[in-house]
N, C-alpha and C positions, 0 to 999 in steps of 0.2 A: 578827169580834171578834179583836183581837190576842192573841197567845200569852200575853203578860204578864197581860192581863186575865183570861184563862181560869184561869191559875195562882192569881192573887190572889182571884178569886171563890171558887174551891174552898177556899183557905185560910180564908176567912171562914166558909164553910159548915161546915167541920170544927170551927172554934172555936165558932161559934154553936150547933151541935148537940151539942157536948160529948163526942165520942168520944176526946178527948185533954185532958189537964190540963197539957200542955207546950206550949212555943212551936212554931209551925209554920214550917218553913224553906222559903223559896222561892228558887230559882236563876233570877235574871233578869239577862241580860247586856245590856250597853250598847246594842247595836244593836236590841234590842227596845223601847228607850225613845227613843233619838234617834240619827239618822245625820247627821253634820255639823250643819247648822242645822235639819234637818227633824225635828220631833217625831213619833215613831211612836206612842207611847202616853204620855199625860200622867200618869205614875205618881203624883206627889205630889197632883195635883188629884183623881184618881180615889180614892185612899185617903182623902184628907181628906173627900171627899163622902160616904164611907161611915162616917165617924167614926174613922178610923185616922190617928193623928198621929205624926210623928217627934219626937224630943227637940228642944227649941228651939235647942240649941247644935250640932245635927248639920247640917252643910252638904251632906252627900252623900245621895243617895236610897238607897244601899245601907246599911241600918241596921235597927234594930228599930222597928216601928210598934206603938203602943199604942192601945187603945180603952178608954175608961173603964168600959164595961160588962163587960169580960172581964179575967181575970188573965193569960191568955196573950198573947204578942206574935206578930206576923207578922215574922219575920226575913228580910230581903231581902239576898242576897249574889250575887256573880258568881263561882261556883266550880263548874266542870263536873264531871261524873262521878258524881253521887249521885242525880240525878233532878231534875225541875223543881220538885217539891214533896216534902218529906220530913216525915213526922209520926209520932212515937212514940205509938201508940194505947194507950188504957187497958187493952186486953186483952193487952198485952205485945208485940204485933206492931208492925212498922214499915211504914207505908204509903209507897211510892215511886211517884210519878206522873210520867209524861211528858205534857206539855201540848202541844196544837197549836192554832194559829189556825184560823179558818175563817169562812165566810159564815153568817149567820143565816137568809138566804133562799136557797133552792136556785136555781141558775142553770145553764143548759146549759154543759157542760164544766167544772163546778166541781171542786175538788181534794179532796173529802172522802175518797175511797177511798185515794189515795196518801198523804194525811196520816196516816190511821189506820195504814196499813202501816208508814210511817216511824216512828211513835211506838212501835209494837210492836217493831220492830227495835232501836230505841234502848233499850227496856226490857230486851231480851235481852242487851244488851252493856254495861249499866251497870257502872261500875268498882267501886262500893262497895255491892254488894247481898249480903244474907245469904240462905241457903237458905229461911228461913221468912218473908222479907219478903212483903208483899202488894204486887203490882205492878199498876198500873192506868194507863189512858189517860184524859186529860181533854180534852174538845173542847167547843165551843159547843153549846148545846142547839138543834138544828135538826132538821127532818123527815128530811133526808138522813142526818145522823149517827146519828139514832135508828134508822132503818131498817138502816143498816150494822151497828149494834151488836147487833141482835136476830137 
C-alpha cells in the first residue's frame, strides 16, 4: 500500500469516527503521487471512490477535499516538517502521524521493521511538534506490522 494511501485512509477514519471537529491535514508530496509520467498513487481517483471531492474549480490535487457526509475536510498539501497527518483532536491535543508504505502480504525480506524504525526517527525529529502532541506511526494493516507493533 502506498504511503499516501495510508495517510488518507487514516484521515478518513479520524473524520468518520469523530475524534475531531476540525479539518485533517495531510502532507503528501509529488513523488508519492507521480514520478515523471508514472503514476505512483492515483490520489484523485482514490479520494473520489471514497466520496471525497475537490472543488470543481481546483486544478491541483493539493487542496481541500470534501465529503457531503462530514463537515470536516481533508486538506492535502506538500509542506514538510509537521508530520504526514496532523489533526487537532476534540480533547485539545494534536495528533501528529508519520505514515509509511508497506506490503499487505508478508514476503521474505520485506521492509516492515526498517520502515517502522524510520517513521519513529522522523517523529522524534519533526520540526513543528509541541511537548503535549500525540505522536504516532501509521502503516498498512498486515500481520507483520501488527506483530512488530505489539
